[in-house]
C-alpha positions as CSV (number, residue, x, y, z in Angstrom):
1,K,-13.5,220.8,51.9
2,Q,-14.0,218.7,48.8
3,V,-10.7,216.9,49.5
4,A,-12.0,216.0,53.0
5,E,-15.3,214.8,51.5
6,L,-13.4,212.7,49.0
7,K,-11.2,211.3,51.7
8,E,-14.2,210.5,53.7
9,A,-15.9,208.9,50.7
10,L,-12.8,206.9,50.0
11,E,-12.7,205.7,53.6
12,V,-16.4,204.7,53.4
13,A,-15.7,202.9,50.1
14,K,-12.7,201.0,51.7
15,N,-14.8,200.0,54.7
16,R,-17.6,198.9,52.3
17,E,-15.1,196.9,50.3
18,K,-13.9,195.2,53.6
19,E,-17.5,194.5,54.5
20,L,-18.1,192.9,51.1
21,D,-14.9,190.8,51.4
22,L,-16.0,189.7,54.9
23,C,-19.5,188.8,53.5
24,K,-17.9,186.8,50.7
25,K,-15.6,185.0,53.1
26,N,-18.6,184.4,55.4
27,E,-20.5,182.8,52.5
28,E,-17.5,180.7,51.6
29,Y,-17.2,179.5,55.2
30,Q,-21.0,178.8,55.3
31,A,-20.7,176.7,52.1
32,A,-17.7,174.8,53.5
33,L,-19.6,174.3,56.8
34,Q,-22.7,173.1,54.9
35,K,-20.5,170.6,52.9
36,L,-18.9,169.3,56.2
37,I,-22.4,168.9,57.7
38,E,-23.6,166.9,54.6
39,D,-20.4,164.8,54.7
40,F,-20.9,164.1,58.4
41,K,-24.6,163.1,57.8
42,Q,-23.5,160.8,54.9
43,R,-20.9,159.2,57.1
44,E,-23.3,158.9,60.0
45,S,-25.8,157.2,57.7
46,E,-23.2,154.8,56.4
47,F,-22.1,154.1,60.0
48,E,-25.8,153.4,61.0
49,E,-26.1,151.0,58.0
50,E,-22.9,149.2,59.0
51,K,-24.0,149.1,62.6
52,G,-27.3,147.6,61.6
53,E,-25.6,145.0,59.4
54,F,-23.1,144.2,62.2
55,N,-26.0,143.8,64.7
56,R,-27.9,141.5,62.3
57,Q,-24.8,139.3,61.8
58,L,-24.2,139.3,65.6
59,Q,-27.8,138.3,66.3
60,E,-27.5,135.5,63.7
61,Q,-24.3,134.2,65.3
62,I,-25.9,134.3,68.7
63,K,-28.9,132.4,67.4
64,S,-26.7,129.9,65.7
65,S,-24.6,129.5,68.9
66,K,-27.8,129.0,71.0
67,E,-29.1,126.4,68.6
68,K,-25.7,124.5,68.7
69,V,-25.7,124.7,72.5
70,D,-29.3,123.4,72.7
71,S,-28.4,120.6,70.3
72,L,-25.4,119.7,72.3
73,L,-27.4,119.7,75.5
74,S,-30.0,117.6,73.9
75,K,-27.4,115.1,72.8
76,Q,-25.8,115.1,76.2
77,H,-29.2,114.4,77.8
78,A,-29.9,111.6,75.3
79,M,-26.4,110.1,76.0
80,E,-27.1,110.3,79.8
81,N,-30.4,108.5,79.3
82,E,-28.7,105.9,77.1
83,N,-26.0,105.4,79.7
84,K,-28.6,104.8,82.4
85,H,-30.4,102.4,80.2
86,L,-27.2,100.5,79.4
87,K,-26.3,100.4,83.2
88,N,-29.8,98.9,83.9
89,E,-29.3,96.4,81.1
90,M,-25.8,95.5,82.5
91,K,-27.3,94.9,85.9
92,G,-30.0,92.7,84.4
93,I,-27.3,90.7,82.4
94,Q,-25.1,90.4,85.5
95,S,-28.1,89.1,87.5
96,K,-29.0,86.6,84.8
97,M,-25.3,85.5,84.6
98,Q,-25.3,84.9,88.4
99,E,-28.5,82.8,88.1
100,V,-27.0,80.8,85.2
101,L,-23.8,80.3,87.2
102,K,-25.8,79.2,90.3
103,S,-27.9,76.9,88.1
104,Y,-24.8,75.5,86.4
105,S,-23.1,75.0,89.7
106,S,-26.1,73.2,91.1
107,Q,-26.3,71.0,88.1
108,M,-22.6,70.2,88.2
109,Q,-22.9,69.3,91.9
110,L,-25.9,67.0,91.1
111,I,-24.0,65.5,88.1
112,N,-20.9,64.9,90.3
113,K,-23.0,63.4,93.0
114,Q,-24.7,61.1,90.5
115,H,-21.4,60.2,88.9
116,T,-19.9,59.5,92.4
117,D,-22.9,57.4,93.3
118,T,-22.5,55.5,90.0
119,L,-18.9,54.9,90.5
120,N,-19.4,53.7,94.1
121,A,-22.3,51.4,93.2
122,V,-21.6,47.7,92.6
123,S,-23.4,45.9,90.0
124,Y,-23.4,42.1,89.9
125,T,-25.2,41.8,86.7
126,H,-22.1,41.4,84.7
127,L,-20.8,38.5,86.8
128,T,-21.4,35.0,85.8
129,L,-20.8,31.8,87.7
130,P,-18.0,29.6,86.6
131,T,-19.2,26.6,84.7
132,K,-17.5,23.3,84.0
133,R,-16.7,22.4,80.5
134,I,-17.8,19.1,79.4
135,V,-15.1,17.4,77.5
């Protein structure tokens, strides 16, 4: 009977030892899991910081690009206005050139008419009557 009790006590002790081993392994797994969770949280935090920095840089680049586009559009608009202004000036200059050419043409026609009239006119003031010489 004592042997049976000892065997039973030995069996209970072995089971208790197995339970303690399982508890110890469970604690080790819990500690490892906790470490993994902390590492994950650290990495997640670093990722969020990097994401925030990336977003800030991206926003700055977008803002800079928008400013450059606005500047280019402004310059294009100014150039278009300057082009219109130059076209208007060119039209005015062409109009004045046509007026000058018409005026020059009219003056040349008048000069040619006067010159032709002068060439065709006969002037007798330079003629003298022959005189006899007294010897």
